mmCIF file of the C-alpha atoms, coordinates in Angstrom:
data_MODEL
# 
_entry.id   MODEL 
# 
loop_
_atom_site.group_PDB 
_atom_site.id 
_atom_site.type_symbol 
_atom_site.label_atom_id 
_atom_site.label_alt_id 
_atom_site.label_comp_id 
_atom_site.label_asym_id 
_atom_site.label_entity_id 
_atom_site.label_seq_id 
_atom_site.pdbx_PDB_ins_code 
_atom_site.Cartn_x 
_atom_site.Cartn_y 
_atom_site.Cartn_z 
_atom_site.occupancy 
_atom_site.B_iso_or_equiv 
_atom_site.pdbx_formal_charge 
_atom_site.auth_seq_id 
_atom_site.auth_comp_id 
_atom_site.auth_asym_id 
_atom_site.auth_atom_id 
_atom_site.pdbx_PDB_model_num 
ATOM 1   C CA . MET A 1 1   ? -67.390 30.880  -20.789 1.00 0.00 ? 1   MET A CA 1 
ATOM 2   C CA . ALA A 1 2   ? -65.165 30.048  -17.782 1.00 0.00 ? 2   ALA A CA 1 
ATOM 3   C CA . GLN A 1 3   ? -62.781 28.231  -20.130 1.00 0.00 ? 3   GLN A CA 1 
ATOM 4   C CA . LYS A 1 4   ? -62.580 31.301  -22.361 1.00 0.00 ? 4   LYS A CA 1 
ATOM 5   C CA . LEU A 1 5   ? -61.927 33.531  -19.346 1.00 0.00 ? 5   LEU A CA 1 
ATOM 6   C CA . VAL A 1 6   ? -59.055 31.260  -18.182 1.00 0.00 ? 6   VAL A CA 1 
ATOM 7   C CA . GLU A 1 7   ? -57.514 31.254  -21.675 1.00 0.00 ? 7   GLU A CA 1 
ATOM 8   C CA . GLU A 1 8   ? -57.699 35.043  -21.850 1.00 0.00 ? 8   GLU A CA 1 
ATOM 9   C CA . LEU A 1 9   ? -56.056 35.375  -18.414 1.00 0.00 ? 9   LEU A CA 1 
ATOM 10  C CA . GLU A 1 10  ? -53.284 32.991  -19.467 1.00 0.00 ? 10  GLU A CA 1 
ATOM 11  C CA . ALA A 1 11  ? -52.639 35.087  -22.569 1.00 0.00 ? 11  ALA A CA 1 
ATOM 12  C CA . ASP A 1 12  ? -52.756 38.506  -20.858 1.00 0.00 ? 12  ASP A CA 1 
ATOM 13  C CA . GLU A 1 13  ? -50.249 38.936  -18.042 1.00 0.00 ? 13  GLU A CA 1 
ATOM 14  C CA . ARG A 1 14  ? -51.446 42.418  -17.131 1.00 0.00 ? 14  ARG A CA 1 
ATOM 15  C CA . ALA A 1 15  ? -55.012 41.182  -16.697 1.00 0.00 ? 15  ALA A CA 1 
ATOM 16  C CA . ARG A 1 16  ? -53.784 38.321  -14.488 1.00 0.00 ? 16  ARG A CA 1 
ATOM 17  C CA . LYS A 1 17  ? -51.908 40.728  -12.206 1.00 0.00 ? 17  LYS A CA 1 
ATOM 18  C CA . ARG A 1 18  ? -54.915 42.981  -11.944 1.00 0.00 ? 18  ARG A CA 1 
ATOM 19  C CA . LEU A 1 19  ? -57.161 40.053  -11.078 1.00 0.00 ? 19  LEU A CA 1 
ATOM 20  C CA . ALA A 1 20  ? -54.645 38.890  -8.419  1.00 0.00 ? 20  ALA A CA 1 
ATOM 21  C CA . LYS A 1 21  ? -54.625 42.369  -6.849  1.00 0.00 ? 21  LYS A CA 1 
ATOM 22  C CA . ILE A 1 22  ? -58.371 42.195  -6.617  1.00 0.00 ? 22  ILE A CA 1 
ATOM 23  C CA . LEU A 1 23  ? -58.561 38.607  -5.307  1.00 0.00 ? 23  LEU A CA 1 
ATOM 24  C CA . VAL A 1 24  ? -55.650 38.552  -2.807  1.00 0.00 ? 24  VAL A CA 1 
ATOM 25  C CA . PRO A 1 25  ? -57.112 41.088  -0.347  1.00 0.00 ? 25  PRO A CA 1 
ATOM 26  C CA . GLU A 1 26  ? -60.380 39.158  -0.491  1.00 0.00 ? 26  GLU A CA 1 
ATOM 27  C CA . ALA A 1 27  ? -58.607 35.851  0.068   1.00 0.00 ? 27  ALA A CA 1 
ATOM 28  C CA . VAL A 1 28  ? -56.578 37.214  2.986   1.00 0.00 ? 28  VAL A CA 1 
ATOM 29  C CA . SER A 1 29  ? -59.637 38.544  4.708   1.00 0.00 ? 29  SER A CA 1 
ATOM 30  C CA . GLU A 1 30  ? -61.350 35.112  4.483   1.00 0.00 ? 30  GLU A CA 1 
ATOM 31  C CA . PRO A 1 31  ? -59.964 32.876  7.299   1.00 0.00 ? 31  PRO A CA 1 
ATOM 32  C CA . GLU A 1 32  ? -60.511 29.596  5.438   1.00 0.00 ? 32  GLU A CA 1 
ATOM 33  C CA . LEU A 1 33  ? -58.859 30.871  2.244   1.00 0.00 ? 33  LEU A CA 1 
ATOM 34  C CA . ARG A 1 34  ? -55.995 32.396  4.218   1.00 0.00 ? 34  ARG A CA 1 
ATOM 35  C CA . LEU A 1 35  ? -55.410 29.027  5.998   1.00 0.00 ? 35  LEU A CA 1 
ATOM 36  C CA . ALA A 1 36  ? -55.475 27.157  2.670   1.00 0.00 ? 36  ALA A CA 1 
ATOM 37  C CA . ILE A 1 37  ? -52.891 29.571  1.206   1.00 0.00 ? 37  ILE A CA 1 
ATOM 38  C CA . ILE A 1 38  ? -50.638 29.270  4.287   1.00 0.00 ? 38  ILE A CA 1 
ATOM 39  C CA . ASN A 1 39  ? -50.849 25.463  4.228   1.00 0.00 ? 39  ASN A CA 1 
ATOM 40  C CA . ALA A 1 40  ? -49.991 25.420  0.520   1.00 0.00 ? 40  ALA A CA 1 
ATOM 41  C CA . VAL A 1 41  ? -46.942 27.642  1.137   1.00 0.00 ? 41  VAL A CA 1 
ATOM 42  C CA . LEU A 1 42  ? -45.849 25.654  4.202   1.00 0.00 ? 42  LEU A CA 1 
ATOM 43  C CA . ARG A 1 43  ? -45.791 22.415  2.201   1.00 0.00 ? 43  ARG A CA 1 
ATOM 44  C CA . ASP A 1 44  ? -42.862 23.826  0.211   1.00 0.00 ? 44  ASP A CA 1 
ATOM 45  C CA . VAL A 1 45  ? -40.907 25.166  3.242   1.00 0.00 ? 45  VAL A CA 1 
ATOM 46  C CA . ALA A 1 46  ? -38.359 22.940  5.040   1.00 0.00 ? 46  ALA A CA 1 
ATOM 47  C CA . THR A 1 47  ? -39.280 21.978  8.595   1.00 0.00 ? 47  THR A CA 1 
ATOM 48  C CA . LYS A 1 48  ? -37.009 21.531  11.615  1.00 0.00 ? 48  LYS A CA 1 
ATOM 49  C CA . ASP A 1 49  ? -37.431 17.777  11.178  1.00 0.00 ? 49  ASP A CA 1 
ATOM 50  C CA . ASP A 1 50  ? -36.204 18.054  7.586   1.00 0.00 ? 50  ASP A CA 1 
ATOM 51  C CA . ILE A 1 51  ? -33.143 19.992  8.741   1.00 0.00 ? 51  ILE A CA 1 
ATOM 52  C CA . ALA A 1 52  ? -32.570 17.468  11.564  1.00 0.00 ? 52  ALA A CA 1 
ATOM 53  C CA . LYS A 1 53  ? -32.653 14.627  9.015   1.00 0.00 ? 53  LYS A CA 1 
ATOM 54  C CA . VAL A 1 54  ? -30.088 16.474  6.899   1.00 0.00 ? 54  VAL A CA 1 
ATOM 55  C CA . MET A 1 55  ? -27.863 16.941  9.959   1.00 0.00 ? 55  MET A CA 1 
ATOM 56  C CA . GLU A 1 56  ? -28.105 13.183  10.656  1.00 0.00 ? 56  GLU A CA 1 
ATOM 57  C CA . GLU A 1 57  ? -27.077 12.458  7.086   1.00 0.00 ? 57  GLU A CA 1 
ATOM 58  C CA . ILE A 1 58  ? -24.150 14.831  7.503   1.00 0.00 ? 58  ILE A CA 1 
ATOM 59  C CA . GLU A 1 59  ? -23.025 12.971  10.628  1.00 0.00 ? 59  GLU A CA 1 
ATOM 60  C CA . LYS A 1 60  ? -23.152 9.701   8.721   1.00 0.00 ? 60  LYS A CA 1 
ATOM 61  C CA . ALA A 1 61  ? -21.089 11.195  5.906   1.00 0.00 ? 61  ALA A CA 1 
ATOM 62  C CA . LYS A 1 62  ? -18.222 12.351  8.167   1.00 0.00 ? 62  LYS A CA 1 
ATOM 63  C CA . THR A 1 63  ? -15.948 9.834   6.526   1.00 0.00 ? 63  THR A CA 1 
ATOM 64  C CA . ALA A 1 64  ? -16.281 11.654  3.222   1.00 0.00 ? 64  ALA A CA 1 
ATOM 65  C CA . THR A 1 65  ? -13.420 13.541  1.607   1.00 0.00 ? 65  THR A CA 1 
ATOM 66  C CA . LYS A 1 66  ? -12.706 17.191  2.424   1.00 0.00 ? 66  LYS A CA 1 
ATOM 67  C CA . GLU A 1 67  ? -14.129 18.305  -0.916  1.00 0.00 ? 67  GLU A CA 1 
ATOM 68  C CA . ASP A 1 68  ? -17.311 16.358  -0.307  1.00 0.00 ? 68  ASP A CA 1 
ATOM 69  C CA . ILE A 1 69  ? -17.613 17.819  3.217   1.00 0.00 ? 69  ILE A CA 1 
ATOM 70  C CA . ALA A 1 70  ? -17.101 21.317  1.855   1.00 0.00 ? 70  ALA A CA 1 
ATOM 71  C CA . LYS A 1 71  ? -19.911 20.703  -0.631  1.00 0.00 ? 71  LYS A CA 1 
ATOM 72  C CA . ILE A 1 72  ? -22.156 19.374  2.135   1.00 0.00 ? 72  ILE A CA 1 
ATOM 73  C CA . VAL A 1 73  ? -21.453 22.386  4.379   1.00 0.00 ? 73  VAL A CA 1 
ATOM 74  C CA . GLU A 1 74  ? -22.295 24.640  1.475   1.00 0.00 ? 74  GLU A CA 1 
ATOM 75  C CA . GLU A 1 75  ? -25.533 22.715  0.955   1.00 0.00 ? 75  GLU A CA 1 
ATOM 76  C CA . VAL A 1 76  ? -26.344 22.912  4.686   1.00 0.00 ? 76  VAL A CA 1 
ATOM 77  C CA . GLU A 1 77  ? -26.052 26.698  4.561   1.00 0.00 ? 77  GLU A CA 1 
ATOM 78  C CA . LYS A 1 78  ? -28.524 26.688  1.711   1.00 0.00 ? 78  LYS A CA 1 
ATOM 79  C CA . VAL A 1 79  ? -30.835 24.311  3.598   1.00 0.00 ? 79  VAL A CA 1 
ATOM 80  C CA . LYS A 1 80  ? -31.496 26.869  6.310   1.00 0.00 ? 80  LYS A CA 1 
ATOM 81  C CA . THR A 1 81  ? -33.917 28.584  3.963   1.00 0.00 ? 81  THR A CA 1 
ATOM 82  C CA . ALA A 1 82  ? -34.439 25.721  1.574   1.00 0.00 ? 82  ALA A CA 1 
ATOM 83  C CA . THR A 1 83  ? -37.612 24.102  0.440   1.00 0.00 ? 83  THR A CA 1 
ATOM 84  C CA . LYS A 1 84  ? -38.356 20.410  0.795   1.00 0.00 ? 84  LYS A CA 1 
ATOM 85  C CA . GLU A 1 85  ? -37.127 19.907  -2.769  1.00 0.00 ? 85  GLU A CA 1 
ATOM 86  C CA . ASP A 1 86  ? -33.769 21.410  -1.835  1.00 0.00 ? 86  ASP A CA 1 
ATOM 87  C CA . VAL A 1 87  ? -33.565 19.157  1.225   1.00 0.00 ? 87  VAL A CA 1 
ATOM 88  C CA . ALA A 1 88  ? -34.330 16.116  -0.938  1.00 0.00 ? 88  ALA A CA 1 
ATOM 89  C CA . ARG A 1 89  ? -31.589 17.180  -3.371  1.00 0.00 ? 89  ARG A CA 1 
ATOM 90  C CA . VAL A 1 90  ? -29.103 17.558  -0.502  1.00 0.00 ? 90  VAL A CA 1 
ATOM 91  C CA . VAL A 1 91  ? -30.056 14.122  0.839   1.00 0.00 ? 91  VAL A CA 1 
ATOM 92  C CA . LYS A 1 92  ? -29.443 12.651  -2.633  1.00 0.00 ? 92  LYS A CA 1 
ATOM 93  C CA . GLU A 1 93  ? -26.020 14.344  -2.770  1.00 0.00 ? 93  GLU A CA 1 
ATOM 94  C CA . ILE A 1 94  ? -25.144 13.003  0.666   1.00 0.00 ? 94  ILE A CA 1 
ATOM 95  C CA . GLU A 1 95  ? -26.183 9.521   -0.415  1.00 0.00 ? 95  GLU A CA 1 
ATOM 96  C CA . LYS A 1 96  ? -24.007 9.842   -3.522  1.00 0.00 ? 96  LYS A CA 1 
ATOM 97  C CA . VAL A 1 97  ? -21.065 10.856  -1.324  1.00 0.00 ? 97  VAL A CA 1 
ATOM 98  C CA . ARG A 1 98  ? -21.739 7.944   1.026   1.00 0.00 ? 98  ARG A CA 1 
ATOM 99  C CA . VAL A 1 99  ? -21.919 5.487   -1.897  1.00 0.00 ? 99  VAL A CA 1 
ATOM 100 C CA . ALA A 1 100 ? -18.761 6.960   -3.422  1.00 0.00 ? 100 ALA A CA 1 
ATOM 101 C CA . THR A 1 101 ? -16.980 6.683   -0.071  1.00 0.00 ? 101 THR A CA 1 
ATOM 102 C CA . ARG A 1 102 ? -18.104 3.071   0.350   1.00 0.00 ? 102 ARG A CA 1 
ATOM 103 C CA . GLU A 1 103 ? -16.853 2.270   -3.147  1.00 0.00 ? 103 GLU A CA 1 
ATOM 104 C CA . ASP A 1 104 ? -13.525 3.989   -2.407  1.00 0.00 ? 104 ASP A CA 1 
ATOM 105 C CA . ILE A 1 105 ? -13.190 2.013   0.826   1.00 0.00 ? 105 ILE A CA 1 
ATOM 106 C CA . LYS A 1 106 ? -14.067 -1.215  -0.993  1.00 0.00 ? 106 LYS A CA 1 
ATOM 107 C CA . ARG A 1 107 ? -11.456 -0.469  -3.687  1.00 0.00 ? 107 ARG A CA 1 
ATOM 108 C CA . LEU A 1 108 ? -8.883  0.311   -0.983  1.00 0.00 ? 108 LEU A CA 1 
ATOM 109 C CA . GLU A 1 109 ? -9.693  -2.915  0.845   1.00 0.00 ? 109 GLU A CA 1 
ATOM 110 C CA . GLU A 1 110 ? -9.351  -4.877  -2.405  1.00 0.00 ? 110 GLU A CA 1 
ATOM 111 C CA . ARG A 1 111 ? -6.029  -3.189  -3.131  1.00 0.00 ? 111 ARG A CA 1 
ATOM 112 C CA . ILE A 1 112 ? -4.788  -3.859  0.425   1.00 0.00 ? 112 ILE A CA 1 
ATOM 113 C CA . ASP A 1 113 ? -5.798  -7.532  0.063   1.00 0.00 ? 113 ASP A CA 1 
ATOM 114 C CA . ALA A 1 114 ? -3.967  -7.761  -3.263  1.00 0.00 ? 114 ALA A CA 1 
ATOM 115 C CA . LEU A 1 115 ? -0.862  -6.133  -1.737  1.00 0.00 ? 115 LEU A CA 1 
ATOM 116 C CA . ARG A 1 116 ? -1.084  -8.444  1.290   1.00 0.00 ? 116 ARG A CA 1 
ATOM 117 C CA . LYS A 1 117 ? -1.216  -11.500 -1.013  1.00 0.00 ? 117 LYS A CA 1 
ATOM 118 C CA . GLU A 1 118 ? 1.684   -10.199 -3.096  1.00 0.00 ? 118 GLU A CA 1 
ATOM 119 C CA . ILE A 1 119 ? 3.787   -9.501  0.019   1.00 0.00 ? 119 ILE A CA 1 
ATOM 120 C CA . TYR A 1 120 ? 2.956   -12.960 1.406   1.00 0.00 ? 120 TYR A CA 1 
ATOM 121 C CA . THR A 1 121 ? 4.029   -14.542 -1.902  1.00 0.00 ? 121 THR A CA 1 
ATOM 122 C CA . GLN A 1 122 ? 7.282   -12.568 -1.916  1.00 0.00 ? 122 GLN A CA 1 
ATOM 123 C CA . ILE A 1 123 ? 7.992   -13.452 1.729   1.00 0.00 ? 123 ILE A CA 1 
ATOM 124 C CA . THR A 1 124 ? 7.357   -17.132 0.960   1.00 0.00 ? 124 THR A CA 1 
ATOM 125 C CA . GLU A 1 125 ? 9.719   -16.965 -2.032  1.00 0.00 ? 125 GLU A CA 1 
ATOM 126 C CA . LEU A 1 126 ? 12.284  -15.136 0.093   1.00 0.00 ? 126 LEU A CA 1 
ATOM 127 C CA . ARG A 1 127 ? 12.059  -17.816 2.802   1.00 0.00 ? 127 ARG A CA 1 
ATOM 128 C CA . GLU A 1 128 ? 12.594  -20.512 0.191   1.00 0.00 ? 128 GLU A CA 1 
ATOM 129 C CA . ARG A 1 129 ? 15.630  -18.673 -1.178  1.00 0.00 ? 129 ARG A CA 1 
ATOM 130 C CA . VAL A 1 130 ? 17.042  -18.159 2.321   1.00 0.00 ? 130 VAL A CA 1 
ATOM 131 C CA . SER A 1 131 ? 16.474  -21.851 3.041   1.00 0.00 ? 131 SER A CA 1 
ATOM 132 C CA . LYS A 1 132 ? 18.341  -22.797 -0.152  1.00 0.00 ? 132 LYS A CA 1 
ATOM 133 C CA . LEU A 1 133 ? 21.136  -20.376 0.729   1.00 0.00 ? 133 LEU A CA 1 
ATOM 134 C CA . GLU A 1 134 ? 21.381  -21.871 4.221   1.00 0.00 ? 134 GLU A CA 1 
ATOM 135 C CA . GLY A 1 135 ? 21.664  -25.339 2.662   1.00 0.00 ? 135 GLY A CA 1 
ATOM 136 C CA . ALA A 1 136 ? 24.330  -24.146 0.240   1.00 0.00 ? 136 ALA A CA 1 
ATOM 137 C CA . PHE A 1 137 ? 26.164  -22.369 3.066   1.00 0.00 ? 137 PHE A CA 1 
ATOM 138 C CA . THR A 1 138 ? 26.088  -25.528 5.211   1.00 0.00 ? 138 THR A CA 1 
ATOM 139 C CA . GLN A 1 139 ? 27.522  -27.537 2.301   1.00 0.00 ? 139 GLN A CA 1 
ATOM 140 C CA . LEU A 1 140 ? 30.173  -24.876 1.774   1.00 0.00 ? 140 LEU A CA 1 
ATOM 141 C CA . VAL A 1 141 ? 31.120  -24.961 5.467   1.00 0.00 ? 141 VAL A CA 1 
ATOM 142 C CA . GLU A 1 142 ? 31.358  -28.758 5.290   1.00 0.00 ? 142 GLU A CA 1 
ATOM 143 C CA . ARG A 1 143 ? 33.543  -28.565 2.181   1.00 0.00 ? 143 ARG A CA 1 
ATOM 144 C CA . ILE A 1 144 ? 35.765  -25.951 3.819   1.00 0.00 ? 144 ILE A CA 1 
ATOM 145 C CA . GLY A 1 145 ? 36.050  -28.279 6.840   1.00 0.00 ? 145 GLY A CA 1 
ATOM 146 C CA . ASP A 1 146 ? 37.031  -31.139 4.511   1.00 0.00 ? 146 ASP A CA 1 
ATOM 147 C CA . LEU A 1 147 ? 39.564  -28.876 2.787   1.00 0.00 ? 147 LEU A CA 1 
ATOM 148 C CA . ASP A 1 148 ? 41.010  -27.863 6.170   1.00 0.00 ? 148 ASP A CA 1 
ATOM 149 C CA . LYS A 1 149 ? 41.424  -31.543 7.061   1.00 0.00 ? 149 LYS A CA 1 
ATOM 150 C CA . ARG A 1 150 ? 43.089  -32.252 3.714   1.00 0.00 ? 150 ARG A CA 1 
ATOM 151 C CA . ILE A 1 151 ? 45.372  -29.229 4.121   1.00 0.00 ? 151 ILE A CA 1 
ATOM 152 C CA . ASP A 1 152 ? 46.317  -30.428 7.621   1.00 0.00 ? 152 ASP A CA 1 
ATOM 153 C CA . ALA A 1 153 ? 47.034  -33.906 6.221   1.00 0.00 ? 153 ALA A CA 1 
ATOM 154 C CA . LEU A 1 154 ? 49.113  -32.360 3.422   1.00 0.00 ? 154 LEU A CA 1 
ATOM 155 C CA . ASP A 1 155 ? 50.994  -30.215 5.968   1.00 0.00 ? 155 ASP A CA 1 
ATOM 156 C CA . ARG A 1 156 ? 51.825  -33.359 7.966   1.00 0.00 ? 156 ARG A CA 1 
ATOM 157 C CA . ARG A 1 157 ? 52.964  -35.148 4.792   1.00 0.00 ? 157 ARG A CA 1 
ATOM 158 C CA . ILE A 1 158 ? 55.062  -32.146 3.776   1.00 0.00 ? 158 ILE A CA 1 
ATOM 159 C CA . ASP A 1 159 ? 56.603  -32.032 7.261   1.00 0.00 ? 159 ASP A CA 1 
ATOM 160 C CA . SER A 1 160 ? 57.301  -35.767 6.995   1.00 0.00 ? 160 SER A CA 1 
ATOM 161 C CA . LEU A 1 161 ? 58.774  -35.278 3.517   1.00 0.00 ? 161 LEU A CA 1 
ATOM 162 C CA . ASP A 1 162 ? 60.911  -32.382 4.790   1.00 0.00 ? 162 ASP A CA 1 
ATOM 163 C CA . LYS A 1 163 ? 62.249  -34.604 7.541   1.00 0.00 ? 163 LYS A CA 1 
ATOM 164 C CA . ARG A 1 164 ? 62.942  -37.408 5.054   1.00 0.00 ? 164 ARG A CA 1 
ATOM 165 C CA . ILE A 1 165 ? 64.583  -34.977 2.634   1.00 0.00 ? 165 ILE A CA 1 
ATOM 166 C CA . ASP A 1 166 ? 66.738  -33.651 5.487   1.00 0.00 ? 166 ASP A CA 1 
ATOM 167 C CA . TYR A 1 167 ? 67.647  -37.237 6.404   1.00 0.00 ? 167 TYR A CA 1 
ATOM 168 C CA . VAL A 1 168 ? 68.338  -38.131 2.749   1.00 0.00 ? 168 VAL A CA 1 
ATOM 169 C CA . THR A 1 169 ? 70.375  -34.938 2.367   1.00 0.00 ? 169 THR A CA 1 
ATOM 170 C CA . LYS A 1 170 ? 72.417  -35.786 5.467   1.00 0.00 ? 170 LYS A CA 1 
ATOM 171 C CA . VAL A 1 171 ? 72.903  -39.375 4.269   1.00 0.00 ? 171 VAL A CA 1 
ATOM 172 C CA . SER A 1 172 ? 73.824  -38.106 0.813   1.00 0.00 ? 172 SER A CA 1 
ATOM 173 C CA . TRP A 1 173 ? 76.405  -35.748 2.310   1.00 0.00 ? 173 TRP A CA 1 
ATOM 174 C CA . ALA A 1 174 ? 77.719  -38.500 4.490   1.00 0.00 ? 174 ALA A CA 1 
ATOM 175 C CA . LEU A 1 175 ? 77.983  -40.886 1.526   1.00 0.00 ? 175 LEU A CA 1 
ATOM 176 C CA . THR A 1 176 ? 79.464  -38.214 -0.656  1.00 0.00 ? 176 THR A CA 1 
ATOM 177 C CA . LEU A 1 177 ? 82.037  -37.366 2.016   1.00 0.00 ? 177 LEU A CA 1 
ATOM 178 C CA . SER A 1 178 ? 82.815  -41.029 2.613   1.00 0.00 ? 178 SER A CA 1 
ATOM 179 C CA . VAL A 1 179 ? 83.182  -41.606 -1.132  1.00 0.00 ? 179 VAL A CA 1 
ATOM 180 C CA . LEU A 1 180 ? 85.433  -38.556 -1.356  1.00 0.00 ? 180 LEU A CA 1 
ATOM 181 C CA . ALA A 1 181 ? 87.395  -39.724 1.680   1.00 0.00 ? 181 ALA A CA 1 
ATOM 182 C CA . THR A 1 182 ? 87.764  -43.170 0.117   1.00 0.00 ? 182 THR A CA 1 
ATOM 183 C CA . LEU A 1 183 ? 88.882  -41.635 -3.159  1.00 0.00 ? 183 LEU A CA 1 
ATOM 184 C CA . ILE A 1 184 ? 91.327  -39.356 -1.414  1.00 0.00 ? 184 ILE A CA 1 
ATOM 185 C CA . ALA A 1 185 ? 92.603  -42.281 0.619   1.00 0.00 ? 185 ALA A CA 1 
ATOM 186 C CA . GLN A 1 186 ? 93.085  -44.396 -2.519  1.00 0.00 ? 186 GLN A CA 1 
ATOM 187 C CA . ILE A 1 187 ? 94.800  -41.537 -4.283  1.00 0.00 ? 187 ILE A CA 1 
ATOM 188 C CA . ILE A 1 188 ? 97.101  -41.054 -1.342  1.00 0.00 ? 188 ILE A CA 1 
ATOM 189 C CA . MET A 1 189 ? 97.766  -44.774 -1.184  1.00 0.00 ? 189 MET A CA 1 
ATOM 190 C CA . ARG A 1 190 ? 98.675  -44.926 -4.825  1.00 0.00 ? 190 ARG A CA 1 
ATOM 191 C CA . PHE A 1 191 ? 100.995 -42.025 -4.446  1.00 0.00 ? 191 PHE A CA 1 
ATOM 192 C CA . LEU A 1 192 ? 102.612 -43.720 -1.508  1.00 0.00 ? 192 LEU A CA 1 
ATOM 193 C CA . HIS A 1 193 ? 103.021 -47.001 -3.400  1.00 0.00 ? 193 HIS A CA 1 
ATOM 194 C CA . ILE A 1 194 ? 104.433 -45.357 -6.387  1.00 0.00 ? 194 ILE A CA 1 
ATOM 195 C CA . GLY A 1 195 ? 106.870 -43.348 -4.576  1.00 0.00 ? 195 GLY A CA 1 
# 
């Protein structure tokens, strides 16, 4: 019979409401029933400790992005009147943000390490190139020094040749003049013998 009564109440909403109106005043007037109802309601209401835990989680999540913080602030406003289920949901969201932030930091650290390795490799290659260039430059300076010495030697030879050419030119002129003088003298002597 009780089972049938429950089924009928489940099927008829109006009858349920009427029964509640009859039972609630009775329940409220009974101290033990009233305490049981209050305890049942309180189990679903967030406590100060629950809110304090959420605030701690918020402090831990300060490294989150602005969007994540905005979401958390929005959730905190809701928490003020939230039930324990809402608090649990907020805590899960905060944990997701914390995990996401950790993953972002880990990815950034990996990327920084990769960039550091790449920069180190490029610096090493650059040092090797600079070292090769320094070697080539030293060889070039040595060759230029050798060329300067050769040019100096050539200048001295050219100066020596110029002096020799001047001497040969002077001797040539002297010989040419003496030959001409001898020829002129012979011509004059022939004219004098003929005449």
